[in-house]
C-alpha positions in Angstrom: 28.5 -44.5 77.1 25.8 -42.1 77.3 26.3 -38.7 75.8 27.1 -37.0 79.8 29.8 -39.7 80.0 31.4 -38.4 76.8 31.0 -34.6 77.9 32.7 -35.5 80.9 35.5 -37.4 79.1 35.8 -34.5 76.5 35.9 -31.6 79.4 38.4 -33.2 81.8 40.8 -34.4 78.7 40.8 -30.8 77.7 41.6 -29.6 81.2 44.6 -31.8 81.0 45.8 -30.9 77.7 45.3 -27.1 78.6 47.5 -28.0 81.7 50.2 -28.6 79.6 51.7 -25.4 78.7 52.1 -25.0 82.5 54.3 -28.3 82.3 56.0 -27.0 79.5 56.9 -23.9 81.0 58.3 -25.2 84.3 60.9 -27.5 81.6 61.9 -24.9 79.4 62.6 -22.3 82.7 63.9 -25.2 84.6 62.7 -23.3 87.4 59.5 -23.6 89.9 59.6 -21.1 92.1 56.5 -19.7 91.3 54.9 -23.0 91.9 53.2 -24.2 95.0 54.5 -27.5 96.2 52.0 -27.8 98.7 49.1 -27.3 96.5 50.2 -29.4 93.8 50.6 -32.0 96.5 47.5 -31.6 98.2 45.4 -31.7 94.7 47.6 -34.8 94.2 46.3 -36.2 97.3 43.0 -35.5 96.8 43.1 -37.0 93.0 44.6 -40.2 94.5 41.7 -40.5 96.9 39.2 -39.7 94.1 40.9 -42.3 91.8 40.8 -44.9 94.6 36.9 -44.1 95.0 36.4 -44.1 91.0 38.0 -47.7 91.2 35.7 -48.8 93.5 32.7 -47.7 92.0 33.8 -49.7 88.8 32.9 -47.1 86.5 35.2 -47.1 83.2 35.0 -43.3 82.1 35.8 -42.1 85.9 38.6 -44.3 86.4 40.3 -43.5 82.9 39.7 -39.6 83.5 40.6 -39.8 87.4 44.1 -41.3 86.5 44.7 -39.2 83.8 44.3 -36.1 86.4 46.4 -38.2 88.9 49.1 -39.0 86.4 48.9 -35.4 85.6 49.6 -34.0 89.4 52.0 -37.0 89.7 54.0 -35.3 86.9 53.5 -31.6 87.8 55.0 -32.6 91.3 57.7 -34.5 90.1 58.9 -31.4 87.9 58.4 -29.2 90.4 60.7 -31.2 93.0 63.0 -31.7 90.5 63.7 -28.0 89.7 63.3 -26.9 93.2 65.7 -29.2 94.5 68.1 -31.0 92.0 70.5 -32.4 94.2 68.5 -34.7 95.3 67.5 -36.3 91.8 69.9 -38.5 90.0 69.8 -38.8 86.4 69.9 -42.6 85.1 72.3 -41.9 82.5 74.8 -40.6 85.1 77.0 -43.8 84.8 76.6 -43.7 81.3 78.6 -40.4 80.9 82.3 -40.7 79.0 84.7 -39.4 81.7 88.4 -38.4 80.4 91.1 -40.4 80.5 93.6 -38.8 83.1 97.0 -40.1 82.1 98.8 -41.7 84.8 102.1 -40.0 85.8 105.0 -42.0 87.5 106.1 -40.8 90.2 108.4 -43.5 91.4 111.9 -42.6 91.6 113.7 -45.4 89.6 117.2 -45.2 88.2 117.6 -44.7 85.1 
């Protein structure tokens, strides 16, 4: 790998790491009102096309960085959508919640 490839990997990775606080802010605030799903969606589509192209080139550095960017955009879109429309997302742990037992009351009129 040449010096330019290493520089690209370092620069690209540092930009993804720099975006993590944005993701953390969305998670902490449990809100994505200030983020545009349309913008993030178009960036995701663009990055996905870029990933397809880089795969066709066979260049490891380009493929790995493009895959990381695609993953980052998809994670951001997921959290934006989750906090925008939580009613459409079911927790995988919902079935594991303990439901309180309700005492059964006998309402039949039986002679004593």
